[in-house]
Structure formats: structure tokens, C-alpha cells
PDB file of N, CA, C, O and CB in Angstrom:
ATOM      1  N   MET A   1      47.408 -99.869 -46.161  1.00  0.00           N
ATOM      2  CA  MET A   1      48.294-100.943 -46.613  1.00  0.00           C
ATOM      3  C   MET A   1      49.168-101.202 -45.528  1.00  0.00           C
ATOM      4  O   MET A   1      49.580-100.380 -44.710  1.00  0.00           O
ATOM      5  CB  MET A   1      49.071-100.621 -47.870  1.00  0.00           C
ATOM      6  N   SER A   2      49.459-102.615 -45.600  1.00  0.00           N
ATOM      7  CA  SER A   2      50.389-103.024 -44.183  1.00  0.00           C
ATOM      8  C   SER A   2      51.799-103.164 -44.435  1.00  0.00           C
ATOM      9  O   SER A   2      52.549-103.394 -43.487  1.00  0.00           O
ATOM     10  CB  SER A   2      49.979-104.482 -43.503  1.00  0.00           C
ATOM     11  N   GLY A   3      52.316-103.032 -45.800  1.00  0.00           N
ATOM     12  CA  GLY A   3      53.633-103.267 -45.933  1.00  0.00           C
ATOM     13  C   GLY A   3      54.025-102.981 -47.428  1.00  0.00           C
ATOM     14  O   GLY A   3      53.169-102.497 -48.169  1.00  0.00           O
ATOM     15  N   TYR A   4      55.150-103.231 -47.851  1.00  0.00           N
ATOM     16  CA  TYR A   4      55.754-103.175 -49.146  1.00  0.00           C
ATOM     17  C   TYR A   4      56.024-104.461 -49.735  1.00  0.00           C
ATOM     18  O   TYR A   4      56.497-104.446 -50.871  1.00  0.00           O
ATOM     19  CB  TYR A   4      56.941-102.452 -49.101  1.00  0.00           C
ATOM     20  N   LEU A   5      55.780-105.749 -49.092  1.00  0.00           N
ATOM     21  CA  LEU A   5      56.154-106.993 -49.717  1.00  0.00           C
ATOM     22  C   LEU A   5      55.054-107.342 -50.705  1.00  0.00           C
ATOM     23  O   LEU A   5      53.928-106.889 -50.501  1.00  0.00           O
ATOM     24  CB  LEU A   5      56.373-108.128 -48.665  1.00  0.00           C
ATOM     25  N   ILE A   6      55.284-108.081 -51.718  1.00  0.00           N
ATOM     26  CA  ILE A   6      54.350-108.203 -52.849  1.00  0.00           C
ATOM     27  C   ILE A   6      53.183-109.206 -52.375  1.00  0.00           C
ATOM     28  O   ILE A   6      52.118-109.233 -52.991  1.00  0.00           O
ATOM     29  CB  ILE A   6      55.145-108.757 -54.211  1.00  0.00           C
ATOM     30  N   LYS A   7      53.442-110.114 -51.145  1.00  0.00           N
ATOM     31  CA  LYS A   7      52.249-110.701 -50.594  1.00  0.00           C
ATOM     32  C   LYS A   7      51.362-109.790 -49.721  1.00  0.00           C
ATOM     33  O   LYS A   7      50.263-110.155 -49.303  1.00  0.00           O
ATOM     34  CB  LYS A   7      52.642-111.850 -49.816  1.00  0.00           C
ATOM     35  N   ASP A   8      51.871-108.659 -49.488  1.00  0.00           N
ATOM     36  CA  ASP A   8      51.025-107.706 -48.727  1.00  0.00           C
ATOM     37  C   ASP A   8      50.396-106.647 -49.371  1.00  0.00           C
ATOM     38  O   ASP A   8      49.675-105.850 -48.771  1.00  0.00           O
ATOM     39  CB  ASP A   8      51.711-107.141 -47.773  1.00  0.00           C
ATOM     40  N   THR A   9      50.687-106.584 -50.839  1.00  0.00           N
ATOM     41  CA  THR A   9      49.922-105.321 -51.585  1.00  0.00           C
ATOM     42  C   THR A   9      49.557-106.114 -52.962  1.00  0.00           C
ATOM     43  O   THR A   9      49.999-107.189 -53.365  1.00  0.00           O
ATOM     44  CB  THR A   9      51.044-103.720 -51.887  1.00  0.00           C
ATOM     45  N   THR A  10      48.581-105.210 -53.568  1.00  0.00           N
ATOM     46  CA  THR A  10      47.848-105.506 -54.833  1.00  0.00           C
ATOM     47  C   THR A  10      48.850-104.943 -55.795  1.00  0.00           C
ATOM     48  O   THR A  10      49.785-104.252 -55.391  1.00  0.00           O
ATOM     49  CB  THR A  10      46.309-104.829 -54.965  1.00  0.00           C
ATOM     50  N   LYS A  11      48.678-105.213 -56.996  1.00  0.00           N
ATOM     51  CA  LYS A  11      49.536-104.491 -58.162  1.00  0.00           C
ATOM     52  C   LYS A  11      49.198-102.899 -58.111  1.00  0.00           C
ATOM     53  O   LYS A  11      50.026-101.991 -58.178  1.00  0.00           O
ATOM     54  CB  LYS A  11      49.102-105.146 -59.792  1.00  0.00           C
ATOM     55  N   GLU A  12      47.971-102.790 -57.995  1.00  0.00           N
ATOM     56  CA  GLU A  12      47.533-101.264 -58.059  1.00  0.00           C
ATOM     57  C   GLU A  12      48.357-100.418 -56.803  1.00  0.00           C
ATOM     58  O   GLU A  12      48.881 -99.310 -56.914  1.00  0.00           O
ATOM     59  CB  GLU A  12      45.691-101.145 -57.826  1.00  0.00           C
ATOM     60  N   GLU A  13      48.309-101.257 -55.620  1.00  0.00           N
ATOM     61  CA  GLU A  13      49.260-100.440 -54.577  1.00  0.00           C
ATOM     62  C   GLU A  13      50.974-100.445 -54.900  1.00  0.00           C
ATOM     63  O   GLU A  13      51.681 -99.482 -54.602  1.00  0.00           O
ATOM     64  CB  GLU A  13      49.025-101.196 -52.991  1.00  0.00           C
ATOM     65  N   ARG A  14      51.461-101.594 -55.506  1.00  0.00           N
ATOM     66  CA  ARG A  14      52.751-101.648 -55.923  1.00  0.00           C
ATOM     67  C   ARG A  14      53.104-100.442 -57.032  1.00  0.00           C
ATOM     68  O   ARG A  14      54.239 -99.966 -57.051  1.00  0.00           O
ATOM     69  CB  ARG A  14      52.965-103.079 -56.477  1.00  0.00           C
ATOM     70  N   GLU A  15      52.257-100.062 -57.785  1.00  0.00           N
ATOM     71  CA  GLU A  15      52.132 -99.217 -58.947  1.00  0.00           C
ATOM     72  C   GLU A  15      52.431 -97.914 -58.245  1.00  0.00           C
ATOM     73  O   GLU A  15      53.366 -97.164 -58.522  1.00  0.00           O
ATOM     74  CB  GLU A  15      50.671 -99.291 -59.745  1.00  0.00           C
ATOM     75  N   LYS A  16      51.425 -97.715 -57.198  1.00  0.00           N
ATOM     76  CA  LYS A  16      51.343 -96.251 -56.615  1.00  0.00           C
ATOM     77  C   LYS A  16      52.630 -96.065 -55.610  1.00  0.00           C
ATOM     78  O   LYS A  16      53.139 -94.972 -55.361  1.00  0.00           O
ATOM     79  CB  LYS A  16      49.806 -96.006 -55.720  1.00  0.00           C
ATOM     80  N   ILE A  17      53.043 -97.259 -55.105  1.00  0.00           N
ATOM     81  CA  ILE A  17      54.595 -97.133 -54.146  1.00  0.00           C
ATOM     82  C   ILE A  17      55.521 -96.827 -55.009  1.00  0.00           C
ATOM     83  O   ILE A  17      56.420 -96.092 -54.599  1.00  0.00           O
ATOM     84  CB  ILE A  17      55.211 -98.525 -53.345  1.00  0.00           C
ATOM     85  N   VAL A  18      55.563 -97.270 -56.348  1.00  0.00           N
ATOM     86  CA  VAL A  18      56.751 -96.994 -57.158  1.00  0.00           C
ATOM     87  C   VAL A  18      56.682 -95.496 -57.725  1.00  0.00           C
ATOM     88  O   VAL A  18      57.637 -94.730 -57.859  1.00  0.00           O
ATOM     89  CB  VAL A  18      56.846 -98.072 -58.361  1.00  0.00           C
ATOM     90  N   GLU A  19      55.436 -95.269 -58.006  1.00  0.00           N
ATOM     91  CA  GLU A  19      55.310 -93.784 -58.644  1.00  0.00           C
ATOM     92  C   GLU A  19      55.630 -92.756 -57.504  1.00  0.00           C
ATOM     93  O   GLU A  19      56.314 -91.753 -57.705  1.00  0.00           O
ATOM     94  CB  GLU A  19      53.695 -93.462 -59.271  1.00  0.00           C
ATOM     95  N   GLU A  20      55.017 -93.123 -56.146  1.00  0.00           N
ATOM     96  CA  GLU A  20      55.217 -92.124 -55.253  1.00  0.00           C
ATOM     97  C   GLU A  20      56.817 -92.001 -54.734  1.00  0.00           C
ATOM     98  O   GLU A  20      57.251 -90.954 -54.254  1.00  0.00           O
ATOM     99  CB  GLU A  20      54.228 -92.395 -54.110  1.00  0.00           C
ATOM    100  N   SER A  21      57.531 -93.067 -54.878  1.00  0.00           N
ATOM    101  CA  SER A  21      58.964 -93.061 -54.655  1.00  0.00           C
ATOM    102  C   SER A  21      59.922 -92.569 -55.486  1.00  0.00           C
ATOM    103  O   SER A  21      61.035 -92.204 -55.107  1.00  0.00           O
ATOM    104  CB  SER A  21      59.327 -94.142 -54.486  1.00  0.00           C
ATOM    105  N   LEU A  22      59.423 -92.542 -56.903  1.00  0.00           N
ATOM    106  CA  LEU A  22      60.256 -92.054 -58.026  1.00  0.00           C
ATOM    107  C   LEU A  22      59.777 -90.578 -58.148  1.00  0.00           C
ATOM    108  O   LEU A  22      60.537 -89.847 -58.784  1.00  0.00           O
ATOM    109  CB  LEU A  22      60.056 -92.948 -59.450  1.00  0.00           C
ATOM    110  N   GLY A  23      58.738 -90.064 -57.687  1.00  0.00           N
ATOM    111  CA  GLY A  23      58.415 -88.657 -57.674  1.00  0.00           C
ATOM    112  C   GLY A  23      57.735 -88.224 -59.025  1.00  0.00           C
ATOM    113  O   GLY A  23      56.853 -88.935 -59.507  1.00  0.00           O
ATOM    114  N   ASN A  24      58.058 -87.298 -59.513  1.00  0.00           N
ATOM    115  CA  ASN A  24      57.216 -86.711 -60.757  1.00  0.00           C
ATOM    116  C   ASN A  24      58.073 -87.174 -61.839  1.00  0.00           C
ATOM    117  O   ASN A  24      59.220 -86.760 -62.009  1.00  0.00           O
ATOM    118  CB  ASN A  24      56.980 -84.976 -60.813  1.00  0.00           C
ATOM    119  N   MET A  25      57.378 -88.217 -62.715  1.00  0.00           N
ATOM    120  CA  MET A  25      57.983 -88.898 -63.954  1.00  0.00           C
ATOM    121  C   MET A  25      57.801 -87.905 -64.899  1.00  0.00           C
ATOM    122  O   MET A  25      58.637 -87.962 -65.801  1.00  0.00           O
ATOM    123  CB  MET A  25      57.332 -90.286 -64.425  1.00  0.00           C
ATOM    124  N   LEU A  26      57.027 -87.054 -64.993  1.00  0.00           N
ATOM    125  CA  LEU A  26      56.923 -86.076 -66.007  1.00  0.00           C
ATOM    126  C   LEU A  26      57.755 -84.754 -65.995  1.00  0.00           C
ATOM    127  O   LEU A  26      57.597 -83.809 -66.768  1.00  0.00           O
ATOM    128  CB  LEU A  26      55.626 -85.745 -66.036  1.00  0.00           C
ATOM    129  N   GLY A  27      58.593 -84.840 -65.069  1.00  0.00           N
ATOM    130  CA  GLY A  27      59.526 -83.608 -64.977  1.00  0.00           C
ATOM    131  C   GLY A  27      60.534 -83.249 -65.978  1.00  0.00           C
ATOM    132  O   GLY A  27      60.580 -83.874 -67.037  1.00  0.00           O
ATOM    133  N   SER A  28      61.368 -82.263 -65.717  1.00  0.00           N
ATOM    134  CA  SER A  28      62.192 -81.862 -66.872  1.00  0.00           C
ATOM    135  C   SER A  28      63.489 -82.913 -66.909  1.00  0.00           C
ATOM    136  O   SER A  28      64.610 -82.558 -66.545  1.00  0.00           O
ATOM    137  CB  SER A  28      62.673 -80.212 -66.700  1.00  0.00           C
ATOM    138  N   CYS A  29      63.241 -84.018 -67.313  1.00  0.00           N
ATOM    139  CA  CYS A  29      64.281 -85.221 -67.367  1.00  0.00           C
ATOM    140  C   CYS A  29      64.347 -85.647 -68.880  1.00  0.00           C
ATOM    141  O   CYS A  29      63.423 -85.747 -69.686  1.00  0.00           O
ATOM    142  CB  CYS A  29      63.789 -86.588 -66.369  1.00  0.00           C
ATOM    143  N   ASP A  30      65.798 -85.887 -69.057  1.00  0.00           N
ATOM    144  CA  ASP A  30      65.946 -86.470 -70.220  1.00  0.00           C
ATOM    145  C   ASP A  30      65.862 -87.940 -70.434  1.00  0.00           C
ATOM    146  O   ASP A  30      66.687 -88.510 -71.148  1.00  0.00           O
ATOM    147  CB  ASP A  30      66.999 -86.081 -70.611  1.00  0.00           C
ATOM    148  N   GLY A  31      64.882 -88.583 -69.833  1.00  0.00           N
ATOM    149  CA  GLY A  31      64.467 -89.827 -70.217  1.00  0.00           C
ATOM    150  C   GLY A  31      64.875 -90.677 -69.090  1.00  0.00           C
ATOM    151  O   GLY A  31      64.265 -91.745 -69.028  1.00  0.00           O
ATOM    152  N   CYS A  32      65.699 -90.475 -68.247  1.00  0.00           N
ATOM    153  CA  CYS A  32      66.207 -91.400 -67.312  1.00  0.00           C
ATOM    154  C   CYS A  32      65.215 -91.766 -66.257  1.00  0.00           C
ATOM    155  O   CYS A  32      65.454 -92.856 -65.736  1.00  0.00           O
ATOM    156  CB  CYS A  32      67.401 -90.874 -66.707  1.00  0.00           C
ATOM    157  N   ALA A  33      64.202 -91.161 -65.824  1.00  0.00           N
ATOM    158  CA  ALA A  33      63.334 -91.454 -64.979  1.00  0.00           C
ATOM    159  C   ALA A  33      62.449 -92.831 -65.639  1.00  0.00           C
ATOM    160  O   ALA A  33      62.087 -93.790 -64.957  1.00  0.00           O
ATOM    161  CB  ALA A  33      62.529 -90.107 -64.688  1.00  0.00           C
ATOM    162  N   SER A  34      62.256 -92.706 -66.800  1.00  0.00           N
ATOM    163  CA  SER A  34      61.511 -93.739 -67.363  1.00  0.00           C
ATOM    164  C   SER A  34      62.285 -95.192 -67.167  1.00  0.00           C
ATOM    165  O   SER A  34      61.718 -96.262 -66.949  1.00  0.00           O
ATOM    166  CB  SER A  34      61.265 -93.371 -68.885  1.00  0.00           C
ATOM    167  N   GLY A  35      63.673 -94.983 -67.293  1.00  0.00           N
ATOM    168  CA  GLY A  35      64.545 -96.185 -67.158  1.00  0.00           C
ATOM    169  C   GLY A  35      64.565 -96.578 -65.633  1.00  0.00           C
ATOM    170  O   GLY A  35      65.086 -97.679 -65.456  1.00  0.00           O
ATOM    171  N   LEU A  36      64.215 -96.079 -64.720  1.00  0.00           N
ATOM    172  CA  LEU A  36      63.938 -96.193 -63.242  1.00  0.00           C
ATOM    173  C   LEU A  36      62.688 -96.878 -63.406  1.00  0.00           C
ATOM    174  O   LEU A  36      62.691 -98.059 -63.059  1.00  0.00           O
ATOM    175  CB  LEU A  36      63.856 -94.785 -62.342  1.00  0.00           C
ATOM    176  N   ALA A  37      61.708 -96.438 -63.820  1.00  0.00           N
ATOM    177  CA  ALA A  37      60.102 -97.016 -63.653  1.00  0.00           C
ATOM    178  C   ALA A  37      60.191 -98.434 -64.250  1.00  0.00           C
ATOM    179  O   ALA A  37      59.553 -99.372 -63.773  1.00  0.00           O
ATOM    180  CB  ALA A  37      58.803 -96.026 -64.591  1.00  0.00           C
ATOM    181  N   ASP A  38      60.986 -98.549 -65.288  1.00  0.00           N
ATOM    182  CA  ASP A  38      61.095 -99.913 -65.837  1.00  0.00           C
ATOM    183  C   ASP A  38      61.999-100.927 -65.059  1.00  0.00           C
ATOM    184  O   ASP A  38      61.862-102.149 -65.105  1.00  0.00           O
ATOM    185  CB  ASP A  38      61.611 -99.802 -67.224  1.00  0.00           C
ATOM    186  N   MET A  39      62.810-100.342 -64.439  1.00  0.00           N
ATOM    187  CA  MET A  39      63.764-101.120 -63.382  1.00  0.00           C
ATOM    188  C   MET A  39      62.746-101.782 -62.370  1.00  0.00           C
ATOM    189  O   MET A  39      62.999-102.917 -61.965  1.00  0.00           O
ATOM    190  CB  MET A  39      64.908-100.013 -62.500  1.00  0.00           C
ATOM    191  N   TYR A  40      61.672-101.165 -61.966  1.00  0.00           N
ATOM    192  CA  TYR A  40      60.707-101.681 -60.899  1.00  0.00           C
ATOM    193  C   TYR A  40      59.432-102.363 -61.485  1.00  0.00           C
ATOM    194  O   TYR A  40      58.498-102.690 -60.753  1.00  0.00           O
ATOM    195  CB  TYR A  40      60.248-100.483 -59.976  1.00  0.00           C
ATOM    196  N   GLN A  41      59.428-102.561 -62.796  1.00  0.00           N
ATOM    197  CA  GLN A  41      58.316-103.349 -63.445  1.00  0.00           C
ATOM    198  C   GLN A  41      58.247-104.678 -62.804  1.00  0.00           C
ATOM    199  O   GLN A  41      57.162-105.198 -62.543  1.00  0.00           O
ATOM    200  CB  GLN A  41      58.519-103.519 -64.989  1.00  0.00           C
ATOM    201  N   ASP A  42      59.416-105.259 -62.536  1.00  0.00           N
ATOM    202  CA  ASP A  42      59.005-106.802 -61.813  1.00  0.00           C
ATOM    203  C   ASP A  42      58.441-106.677 -60.546  1.00  0.00           C
ATOM    204  O   ASP A  42      57.707-107.566 -60.115  1.00  0.00           O
ATOM    205  CB  ASP A  42      60.268-107.813 -61.551  1.00  0.00           C
ATOM    206  N   TYR A  43      58.694-105.690 -59.905  1.00  0.00           N
ATOM    207  CA  TYR A  43      57.914-105.452 -58.493  1.00  0.00           C
ATOM    208  C   TYR A  43      56.634-105.363 -58.525  1.00  0.00           C
ATOM    209  O   TYR A  43      55.894-106.020 -57.793  1.00  0.00           O
ATOM    210  CB  TYR A  43      58.240-104.296 -57.810  1.00  0.00           C
ATOM    211  N   ILE A  44      56.178-104.372 -59.552  1.00  0.00           N
ATOM    212  CA  ILE A  44      54.821-104.016 -59.766  1.00  0.00           C
ATOM    213  C   ILE A  44      54.031-105.382 -60.316  1.00  0.00           C
ATOM    214  O   ILE A  44      52.868-105.575 -59.964  1.00  0.00           O
ATOM    215  CB  ILE A  44      54.762-102.739 -60.833  1.00  0.00           C
ATOM    216  N   ASP A  45      54.647-106.217 -61.103  1.00  0.00           N
ATOM    217  CA  ASP A  45      54.046-107.208 -61.611  1.00  0.00           C
ATOM    218  C   ASP A  45      54.341-108.439 -60.797  1.00  0.00           C
ATOM    219  O   ASP A  45      54.225-109.539 -61.338  1.00  0.00           O
ATOM    220  CB  ASP A  45      54.378-107.302 -62.942  1.00  0.00           C
ATOM    221  N   GLY A  46      54.759-108.331 -59.387  1.00  0.00           N
ATOM    222  CA  GLY A  46      54.706-109.259 -58.433  1.00  0.00           C
ATOM    223  C   GLY A  46      55.766-110.384 -58.719  1.00  0.00           C
ATOM    224  O   GLY A  46      55.675-111.506 -58.222  1.00  0.00           O
ATOM    225  N   LYS A  47      56.699-110.024 -59.494  1.00  0.00           N
ATOM    226  CA  LYS A  47      57.652-111.120 -59.835  1.00  0.00           C
ATOM    227  C   LYS A  47      59.068-110.922 -58.824  1.00  0.00           C
ATOM    228  O   LYS A  47      59.767-111.873 -58.474  1.00  0.00           O
ATOM    229  CB  LYS A  47      58.034-111.007 -61.591  1.00  0.00           C
ATOM    230  N   ARG A  48      59.263-109.817 -58.530  1.00  0.00           N
ATOM    231  CA  ARG A  48      60.631-109.847 -57.556  1.00  0.00           C
ATOM    232  C   ARG A  48      60.315-108.414 -56.448  1.00  0.00           C
ATOM    233  O   ARG A  48      59.730-107.386 -56.790  1.00  0.00           O
ATOM    234  CB  ARG A  48      62.411-109.576 -58.738  1.00  0.00           C
ATOM    235  N   GLU A  49      60.847-108.691 -55.166  1.00  0.00           N
ATOM    236  CA  GLU A  49      60.558-107.704 -54.235  1.00  0.00           C
ATOM    237  C   GLU A  49      61.649-106.480 -54.279  1.00  0.00           C
ATOM    238  O   GLU A  49      62.775-106.706 -54.721  1.00  0.00           O
ATOM    239  CB  GLU A  49      60.495-108.391 -52.849  1.00  0.00           C
ATOM    240  N   LEU A  50      61.333-105.355 -53.873  1.00  0.00           N
ATOM    241  CA  LEU A  50      61.967-104.212 -54.039  1.00  0.00           C
ATOM    242  C   LEU A  50      63.402-104.413 -53.450  1.00  0.00           C
ATOM    243  O   LEU A  50      64.408-104.002 -54.029  1.00  0.00           O
ATOM    244  CB  LEU A  50      61.177-103.097 -53.423  1.00  0.00           C
ATOM    245  N   ARG A  51      63.422-105.107 -52.198  1.00  0.00           N
ATOM    246  CA  ARG A  51      64.804-105.299 -51.863  1.00  0.00           C
ATOM    247  C   ARG A  51      65.848-106.128 -52.915  1.00  0.00           C
ATOM    248  O   ARG A  51      67.051-105.885 -53.007  1.00  0.00           O
ATOM    249  CB  ARG A  51      64.745-106.011 -50.553  1.00  0.00           C
ATOM    250  N   ASP A  52      65.205-107.037 -53.594  1.00  0.00           N
ATOM    251  CA  ASP A  52      65.969-107.788 -54.456  1.00  0.00           C
ATOM    252  C   ASP A  52      66.522-106.984 -55.596  1.00  0.00           C
ATOM    253  O   ASP A  52      67.684-107.118 -55.979  1.00  0.00           O
ATOM    254  CB  ASP A  52      65.201-108.879 -54.930  1.00  0.00           C
ATOM    255  N   ILE A  53      65.586-106.069 -56.180  1.00  0.00           N
ATOM    256  CA  ILE A  53      65.927-105.085 -57.320  1.00  0.00           C
ATOM    257  C   ILE A  53      67.087-104.043 -56.905  1.00  0.00           C
ATOM    258  O   ILE A  53      68.067-103.790 -57.606  1.00  0.00           O
ATOM    259  CB  ILE A  53      64.562-104.236 -57.734  1.00  0.00           C
ATOM    260  N   ASN A  54      66.785-103.442 -55.548  1.00  0.00           N
ATOM    261  CA  ASN A  54      67.640-102.386 -55.335  1.00  0.00           C
ATOM    262  C   ASN A  54      69.039-103.001 -54.941  1.00  0.00           C
ATOM    263  O   ASN A  54      70.017-102.285 -55.156  1.00  0.00           O
ATOM    264  CB  ASN A  54      67.050-101.430 -54.260  1.00  0.00           C
ATOM    265  N   MET A  55      69.242-104.238 -54.392  1.00  0.00           N
ATOM    266  CA  MET A  55      70.406-105.036 -54.134  1.00  0.00           C
ATOM    267  C   MET A  55      71.108-105.242 -55.434  1.00  0.00           C
ATOM    268  O   MET A  55      72.305-104.966 -55.520  1.00  0.00           O
ATOM    269  CB  MET A  55      70.052-106.366 -53.471  1.00  0.00           C
ATOM    270  N   GLU A  56      70.396-105.739 -56.517  1.00  0.00           N
ATOM    271  CA  GLU A  56      71.088-105.884 -57.789  1.00  0.00           C
ATOM    272  C   GLU A  56      71.617-104.625 -58.389  1.00  0.00           C
ATOM    273  O   GLU A  56      72.720-104.594 -58.934  1.00  0.00           O
ATOM    274  CB  GLU A  56      70.211-106.496 -58.740  1.00  0.00           C
ATOM    275  N   PHE A  57      70.963-103.758 -58.307  1.00  0.00           N
ATOM    276  CA  PHE A  57      71.213-102.437 -58.822  1.00  0.00           C
ATOM    277  C   PHE A  57      72.636-101.756 -57.972  1.00  0.00           C
ATOM    278  O   PHE A  57      73.584-101.217 -58.543  1.00  0.00           O
ATOM    279  CB  PHE A  57      69.728-101.503 -58.578  1.00  0.00           C
ATOM    280  N   ASN A  58      72.521-101.902 -56.804  1.00  0.00           N
ATOM    281  CA  ASN A  58      73.685-101.413 -55.966  1.00  0.00           C
ATOM    282  C   ASN A  58      74.851-102.127 -56.235  1.00  0.00           C
ATOM    283  O   ASN A  58      75.957-101.600 -56.350  1.00  0.00           O
ATOM    284  CB  ASN A  58      73.444-101.501 -54.528  1.00  0.00           C
ATOM    285  N   ALA A  59      74.579-103.525 -56.355  1.00  0.00           N
ATOM    286  CA  ALA A  59      75.818-104.368 -56.698  1.00  0.00           C
ATOM    287  C   ALA A  59      76.435-103.889 -57.736  1.00  0.00           C
ATOM    288  O   ALA A  59      77.649-103.700 -57.658  1.00  0.00           O
ATOM    289  CB  ALA A  59      75.584-105.732 -56.979  1.00  0.00           C
ATOM    290  N   HIS A  60      75.735-103.595 -58.920  1.00  0.00           N
ATOM    291  CA  HIS A  60      76.340-103.266 -60.211  1.00  0.00           C
ATOM    292  C   HIS A  60      77.041-101.817 -59.977  1.00  0.00           C
ATOM    293  O   HIS A  60      78.051-101.547 -60.626  1.00  0.00           O
ATOM    294  CB  HIS A  60      75.170-103.253 -61.449  1.00  0.00           C
ATOM    295  N   TYR A  61      76.520-100.911 -59.074  1.00  0.00           N
ATOM    296  CA  TYR A  61      77.046 -99.780 -58.801  1.00  0.00           C
ATOM    297  C   TYR A  61      78.447 -99.987 -57.984  1.00  0.00           C
ATOM    298  O   TYR A  61      79.443 -99.319 -58.261  1.00  0.00           O
ATOM    299  CB  TYR A  61      76.017 -98.997 -58.101  1.00  0.00           C
ATOM    300  N   VAL A  62      78.434-100.821 -57.111  1.00  0.00           N
ATOM    301  CA  VAL A  62      79.684-100.826 -56.165  1.00  0.00           C
ATOM    302  C   VAL A  62      80.762-101.664 -57.166  1.00  0.00           C
ATOM    303  O   VAL A  62      81.964-101.426 -57.045  1.00  0.00           O
ATOM    304  CB  VAL A  62      79.347-101.697 -54.480  1.00  0.00           C
ATOM    305  N   MET A  63      80.388-102.446 -57.950  1.00  0.00           N
ATOM    306  CA  MET A  63      81.482-103.335 -58.820  1.00  0.00           C
ATOM    307  C   MET A  63      81.714-102.536 -60.016  1.00  0.00           C
ATOM    308  O   MET A  63      82.429-103.089 -60.852  1.00  0.00           O
ATOM    309  CB  MET A  63      80.953-104.917 -59.298  1.00  0.00           C
ATOM    310  N   ASN A  64      81.271-101.325 -60.315  1.00  0.00           N
ATOM    311  CA  ASN A  64      81.495-100.487 -61.158  1.00  0.00           C
ATOM    312  C   ASN A  64      81.466-101.149 -62.553  1.00  0.00           C
ATOM    313  O   ASN A  64      82.278-100.873 -63.436  1.00  0.00           O
ATOM    314  CB  ASN A  64      82.644 -99.851 -60.811  1.00  0.00           C
ATOM    315  N   ASP A  65      80.320-102.173 -62.697  1.00  0.00           N
ATOM    316  CA  ASP A  65      80.130-102.686 -63.951  1.00  0.00           C
ATOM    317  C   ASP A  65      79.965-101.737 -65.234  1.00  0.00           C
ATOM    318  O   ASP A  65      79.524-100.596 -65.098  1.00  0.00           O
ATOM    319  CB  ASP A  65      79.034-103.468 -63.816  1.00  0.00           C
ATOM    320  N   ASP A  66      80.248-102.131 -66.190  1.00  0.00           N
ATOM    321  CA  ASP A  66      79.911-101.299 -67.673  1.00  0.00           C
ATOM    322  C   ASP A  66      78.503-101.225 -67.702  1.00  0.00           C
ATOM    323  O   ASP A  66      77.884-102.284 -67.601  1.00  0.00           O
ATOM    324  CB  ASP A  66      80.430-102.079 -69.167  1.00  0.00           C
ATOM    325  N   ARG A  67      77.823-100.059 -67.833  1.00  0.00           N
ATOM    326  CA  ARG A  67      76.648 -99.968 -68.360  1.00  0.00           C
ATOM    327  C   ARG A  67      76.609 -98.852 -69.201  1.00  0.00           C
ATOM    328  O   ARG A  67      77.457 -97.963 -69.125  1.00  0.00           O
ATOM    329  CB  ARG A  67      75.704 -99.957 -67.442  1.00  0.00           C
ATOM    330  N   PRO A  68      75.400 -98.835 -70.241  1.00  0.00           N
ATOM    331  CA  PRO A  68      75.326 -97.835 -71.107  1.00  0.00           C
ATOM    332  C   PRO A  68      75.457 -96.364 -70.349  1.00  0.00           C
ATOM    333  O   PRO A  68      74.991 -96.234 -69.217  1.00  0.00           O
ATOM    334  CB  PRO A  68      74.030 -98.030 -71.869  1.00  0.00           C
ATOM    335  N   GLU A  69      76.005 -95.444 -70.916  1.00  0.00           N
ATOM    336  CA  GLU A  69      76.158 -94.112 -70.167  1.00  0.00           C
ATOM    337  C   GLU A  69      74.569 -93.651 -70.440  1.00  0.00           C
ATOM    338  O   GLU A  69      73.855 -94.006 -71.378  1.00  0.00           O
ATOM    339  CB  GLU A  69      77.517 -92.936 -70.869  1.00  0.00           C
ATOM    340  N   ARG A  70      74.233 -92.741 -69.323  1.00  0.00           N
ATOM    341  CA  ARG A  70      73.046 -92.177 -69.073  1.00  0.00           C
ATOM    342  C   ARG A  70      73.218 -90.662 -68.972  1.00  0.00           C
ATOM    343  O   ARG A  70      74.317 -90.318 -68.537  1.00  0.00           O
ATOM    344  CB  ARG A  70      72.466 -92.771 -67.880  1.00  0.00           C
ATOM    345  N   ASN A  71      72.490 -89.831 -69.237  1.00  0.00           N
ATOM    346  CA  ASN A  71      72.743 -88.432 -68.893  1.00  0.00           C
ATOM    347  C   ASN A  71      71.773 -88.258 -67.670  1.00  0.00           C
ATOM    348  O   ASN A  71      70.746 -88.918 -67.507  1.00  0.00           O
ATOM    349  CB  ASN A  71      72.448 -87.357 -70.176  1.00  0.00           C
ATOM    350  N   SER A  72      72.182 -87.402 -66.942  1.00  0.00           N
ATOM    351  CA  SER A  72      71.590 -87.075 -65.591  1.00  0.00           C
ATOM    352  C   SER A  72      70.353 -86.332 -65.644  1.00  0.00           C
ATOM    353  O   SER A  72      70.136 -85.521 -66.545  1.00  0.00           O
ATOM    354  CB  SER A  72      72.517 -86.300 -64.775  1.00  0.00           C
ATOM    355  N   CYS A  73      69.490 -86.587 -64.666  1.00  0.00           N
ATOM    356  CA  CYS A  73      68.326 -85.697 -64.452  1.00  0.00           C
ATOM    357  C   CYS A  73      68.629 -84.493 -63.793  1.00  0.00           C
ATOM    358  O   CYS A  73      69.296 -84.476 -62.758  1.00  0.00           O
ATOM    359  CB  CYS A  73      67.310 -86.327 -63.714  1.00  0.00           C
ATOM    360  N   THR A  74      68.019 -83.131 -64.520  1.00  0.00           N
ATOM    361  CA  THR A  74      68.324 -82.134 -64.049  1.00  0.00           C
ATOM    362  C   THR A  74      67.098 -81.247 -63.679  1.00  0.00           C
ATOM    363  O   THR A  74      66.466 -80.877 -64.668  1.00  0.00           O
ATOM    364  CB  THR A  74      69.189 -81.646 -64.851  1.00  0.00           C
ATOM    365  N   VAL A  75      66.727 -80.918 -62.741  1.00  0.00           N
ATOM    366  CA  VAL A  75      65.535 -79.969 -62.472  1.00  0.00           C
ATOM    367  C   VAL A  75      65.874 -78.724 -62.683  1.00  0.00           C
ATOM    368  O   VAL A  75      66.792 -78.240 -62.021  1.00  0.00           O
ATOM    369  CB  VAL A  75      64.986 -80.011 -61.153  1.00  0.00           C
ATOM    370  N   LEU A  76      65.253 -78.030 -63.567  1.00  0.00           N
ATOM    371  CA  LEU A  76      65.373 -76.643 -63.947  1.00  0.00           C
ATOM    372  C   LEU A  76      64.479 -75.684 -63.241  1.00  0.00           C
ATOM    373  O   LEU A  76      64.524 -74.484 -63.512  1.00  0.00           O
ATOM    374  CB  LEU A  76      65.143 -76.523 -65.335  1.00  0.00           C
TER     375      LEU A  76
END
């Protein structure tokens, strides 16, 4: 695989990139990992680049936008 851009990857490769980046999705988590996976669905589907998704997420964090409260993932 030559890169992470949509134009350089297949849908299957993008699914693998997200899966490997997020780690074990079946770990002892209270559901927050599935929210992260959903966040990257546009990338997997070839609609938005990773950079754009991450920039949007970071902008909400920096601006302290109100978001639904989430419990943290805890590895036991």
C-alpha cells in the first residue's frame, strides 16, 4: 500500500487502516471504541480524508464544544 489517501487505497485497505489504528475494538470498553469507529466511516467509504476527520474532531476539542458526555475506556 502506497499511502493513506483515499485515491491511493481500496475500501478494504481503509477498513484495515482504521481497524489497526484503533486497536482492539472488542476490548473491555464501555462502548466508546464503536463511536470512534463510526467517526471514521466516511474515510472508509471514500467520502472524507483522515486529515479532515481528525481536524474536525480536534477543532471541537479545542473550542470546547458541548458534546454528549462519554465514559472513558478503561483497560482492566
